[in-house]
C-alpha positions as CSV (number, residue, x, y, z in Angstrom):
1,C,-23.6,-3.9,7.2
2,I,-22.5,-0.4,6.0
3,E,-20.2,0.1,8.9
4,R,-18.3,-3.1,8.1
5,G,-17.9,-2.0,4.4
6,I,-16.5,1.3,5.5
7,I,-14.0,-0.3,7.8
8,E,-13.0,-2.8,5.1
9,T,-12.4,0.1,2.7
10,L,-10.3,2.0,5.3
11,V,-8.3,-1.1,6.1
12,G,-7.6,-1.8,2.5
13,V,-6.4,1.5,1.1
14,Q,-2.7,1.9,0.6
15,W,-2.4,5.1,2.7
16,L,-4.8,6.2,5.3
17,V,-4.8,9.8,6.7
18,I,-6.6,10.3,10.1
19,D,-6.8,14.0,10.9
20,D,-7.1,15.4,14.5
21,I,-7.0,12.2,16.5
22,G,-8.4,12.9,19.9
23,R,-10.1,16.1,18.9
24,A,-13.5,15.0,20.3
25,Q,-13.8,13.1,23.5
26,A,-14.1,9.5,22.2
27,N,-17.0,7.3,23.0
28,V,-16.7,3.5,23.3
29,W,-18.0,3.0,19.7
30,A,-15.6,5.4,18.1
31,V,-12.6,4.0,20.0
32,S,-13.7,0.5,19.0
33,V,-13.9,1.3,15.3
34,L,-10.6,3.3,15.3
35,D,-8.9,0.4,17.2
36,Q,-10.1,-2.1,14.6
37,I,-8.8,0.0,11.8
38,V,-5.4,0.7,13.4
39,T,-4.9,-2.9,14.5
40,R,-5.7,-4.4,11.1
41,R,-3.6,-1.9,9.3
42,H,-0.7,-2.4,11.7
43,N,-1.0,-6.2,11.3
44,G,-1.1,-5.7,7.5
45,R,1.9,-3.4,7.6
46,K,-0.1,-0.6,6.0
47,T,0.7,3.1,6.4
48,I,-1.3,5.4,8.7
49,L,-0.6,9.1,8.7
50,G,-2.3,10.9,11.6
51,T,-2.4,14.3,13.1
52,T,-3.2,15.2,16.7
53,N,-2.8,18.2,19.1
54,F,-2.2,15.9,22.0
55,F,1.1,14.5,23.1
56,P,1.6,10.8,22.8
57,E,3.7,10.3,25.9
58,L,2.5,7.8,28.5
59,E,2.8,10.4,31.2
60,F,2.0,13.9,30.0
61,E,5.1,16.0,30.0
62,R,4.8,19.1,27.9
63,P,8.2,20.0,26.3
64,A,9.4,23.5,26.9
65,D,9.5,24.3,23.2
66,A,6.1,22.8,22.4
67,G,4.3,26.2,22.2
68,P,0.6,26.6,22.9
69,R,-2.0,24.2,21.5
70,S,-5.1,25.6,20.0
71,R,-7.5,23.0,21.4
72,G,-8.0,21.0,24.5
73,P,-6.9,21.5,28.1
74,Q,-3.1,21.9,28.3
75,N,-2.7,18.9,30.6
76,E,-4.2,16.2,28.5
77,S,-2.3,13.5,26.6
78,L,-3.5,11.4,23.7
79,E,-4.1,8.6,26.1
80,D,-6.5,10.8,28.1
81,R,-8.5,11.4,24.9
82,I,-8.7,8.0,23.3
83,G,-7.9,5.6,26.0
84,A,-4.8,3.6,27.1
85,S,-5.3,0.6,24.9
86,L,-5.6,2.5,21.6
87,A,-2.9,5.0,22.5
88,S,-0.6,2.1,23.3
89,R,-1.4,0.5,19.9
90,L,-0.7,3.8,18.1
91,R,2.6,4.2,20.0
92,S,3.7,0.7,18.9
93,A,2.6,1.1,15.3
94,C,3.6,4.7,14.7
95,R,6.6,7.0,14.7
96,F,5.5,10.3,16.2
97,V,7.1,13.5,14.8
98,R,6.5,16.7,16.7
99,L,5.8,19.7,14.5
100,S,5.5,23.2,15.7
101,G,4.6,26.5,14.2
102,A,1.9,29.1,14.1
103,D,-1.7,28.0,13.5
104,Y,-2.3,28.4,9.8
105,R,-6.0,29.2,10.2
106,L,-5.3,32.0,12.6
107,R,-2.6,33.4,10.4
108,Q,-5.0,33.4,7.4
109,N,-7.7,35.2,9.5
110,Q,-5.2,37.9,10.6
111,R,-4.3,38.6,7.0
112,Q,-7.9,38.6,5.7
113,G,-9.5,40.4,8.6
114,P,-12.7,39.3,10.3
115,R,-15.4,37.5,8.3
116,R,-18.6,39.2,7.6
117,G,-21.8,37.7,6.9
């Protein structure tokens, strides 16, 4: 099965980068596949580097210095987006580092002006 081969590849690489976790509202299949990958990599002690615009806290509590987020309702947590089980597994397997700053894409668009075409 192609899906199994892709999962095996993602489980086997030394470093895996998952960009924008929780961006789209996850369906059961997507959460299942991501859970398999995260669980197997965690059990194999392999590194996952992920990014998300959603806070990983169990109960959403937006820090005063968090600044605005570019996507998603302001009151959603990572758990709301990907489900309690997968969010819990990520919290146990990962160290979250909060980064803040201006949106790079918006900054680039302001410098270049509106696109035409």
